[in-house]
N, C-alpha and C positions, 0 to 999 in steps of 0.2 A: 505493499499499500505504499501510495507519496505520500510525501509531505503535505500537501493538498487537502488530500481526501481525509486523513486523519486530522488534520484538523476541524474541518467540517463534521468528522462526527462525532466529535470533541465535544462540537457547539450546539449541534444538534442534543446530543446528549445530557448535556449542562440545561437547555435550555425547557426537554424534558422533565427532567428534574425538579426544575426549578417550578414549573406549572405545577406539578405533583406536592411540591410543597407547599404553595401556594392554597391549594386546590384543601387542604386540612388546615389551614391557616384561615380561609374564608370567613367560615361563619364566627370565629372569635373577633376578627378583626372587625366583622359590620357589629357586631351585639356591640364592638367597645366605641365605633362607630355612631352608634346611635344613641347610648347613654352619654356621649359627649355631645353630640349637638341635637340632640332633640327629634332626629331624623323618623319621619315616619310615627310621629307623635307621643315618641318614646319620653315617658317624663323623666325627671332627674330625681337623685335623692340628696336633699341638704341635712348638715349637722346642728344647724341651728336656724334660729329663726332671722328674718330681715332687721335690721334698724329703722328701715323708712319705709311710712305706707303713708301711700298717697291717695289721692280722689277720687280717680280715675276707677270706677267700678267695672268688673263682670259677670258674666251670670257662668256659674259651673254647675251643670246638671250631670246626672248620675244613672249608667245604665248597667245593668247587671243581667248575663248569660250566662246561661250554664249548657256545657257541652253533653248530648244526648245522652254520652255513656254513663255521665256521670248522676247517681241519685241524688240528687239536690236539690233542694228550691233556696233562690238567691234573689236578695232584694238589696234597692237602697232605701233607707228608713225616710229620705224626706227626696224630694223631685231634681230640687236644685238647692244654691243658697247664693243670695248676694253679695260680696263682698269686693274690698278695694284691694287696690295691687297692694303687696307687701303683708297684708293683714294675715294671719294665720287661723286655719277653721279647722274643725274639729267635725267629722259627719259617720256616721255608721252606719254601716249595712247589717244584713242580716241572712242569716247559713242555717239549713233545716237539712240534716240526713232524714230521706224520708226511705230510708232503707233499716235492713234488720241486723245489718251490721256494719260495723265502724268502716268509715270510708275514709284515705287518706285523701286529701286535694290540692292544688295551687290553682292560684288563679294569675292569668295573663291579666296585662293592662297597657291601655294607652290612652291618648286626651288627641281629638280632633277638636279644630281647624291644628294638620301636624305642623304648620308653621309654629304653631304655639310650646309644642313637647319642651322646648328649651327651656321656657320657663316656667313652666307646672314643676314645682316642687313639693315632694313625698318627703316628710319627716318622719314618719311612722304610718307600719301599712301591712296589713296583713298579706299583700301579696310577695313579700318579704320572701317569705319562708312558706314550707307546706304545713296544712295543718290535717291532723286527723279529728275527723266529726263522726261522734259517735250515734249508735243509731236513735231517729226520733228527737233528738233532742236541736235547739235553737238558739245559736250563738248571737251573738250582737258586736260585731268587729268595726275596729273603727279603723278613721284613714286621718292623717293630721298633713295637712297641706298648705302650701300659700301659691301665688300670682305672684312671680318675680316684680318688684317694680322696675326690675330692667327693659322688661314689653314696653313700656312706655318710653324709651329710645328707639325700639326700632319700629322705622315709618312704615314695613311691610304688616306690622302687627295693628296700624292703628284702626282698619276697620273692627278689629276681632271685640266683641259687646260679649258673644256666649262661649262657652268652653263646655266639651261635654267630655266627663272621664268614664272611660267602659271598662269594664272586670268582664270577665270570662274565666268563668271556675270550672276545670276539668280533674278527670279521676286522676293520680302520680303514682303510676305503675311503670316501670322497666326502666329502660333508658331515655326515655323522652322526661320521664319526671327528674331522673337523679340530672341531664344537663338542665332544668331549667331551674334545679335546686343550685347548681353551681352558677349559674347565672344567678340569680334570686342574691346569692351571697354576694357575688361579685359587685353590687350595686350597695351591698350594706356595710 
């Protein structure tokens, strides 16, 4: 094999190995990107409340869904709240195990419009950890959040008067639940 053919073979093999490596790294990189930028309505996790509260108000509506494979009843305790940018709010959801066995479950979440995901911050959320729901038991679960005052500085969010926080509960089993647990612990 001549020198040029070896070089070409080496480049092709290197590109193939690099593409294989990127395919394994794609999901964690995408998750990190979404958490940092709020892309796709991914909310942020905050460790402290903002020090500034603005006069601008937004209405936050609450949506609750359940995967058909999860024997749960899930609902928001209130339809919406009106809050000022920077104001911290606690709301409650309610989940009931409708089966006769304990059910391990997790909730996925996002907000719409997607462009405000970077400004929607959760301090405490049931969605951060897997829950075990006992048969027939109804539990109130809190979410503590705020909409960052920084949203007022974003001209692309000037038209936002309302935000919907949406959750979907699903049964936590197998590799998917393990991956979601890792993702949830990474943001907490």
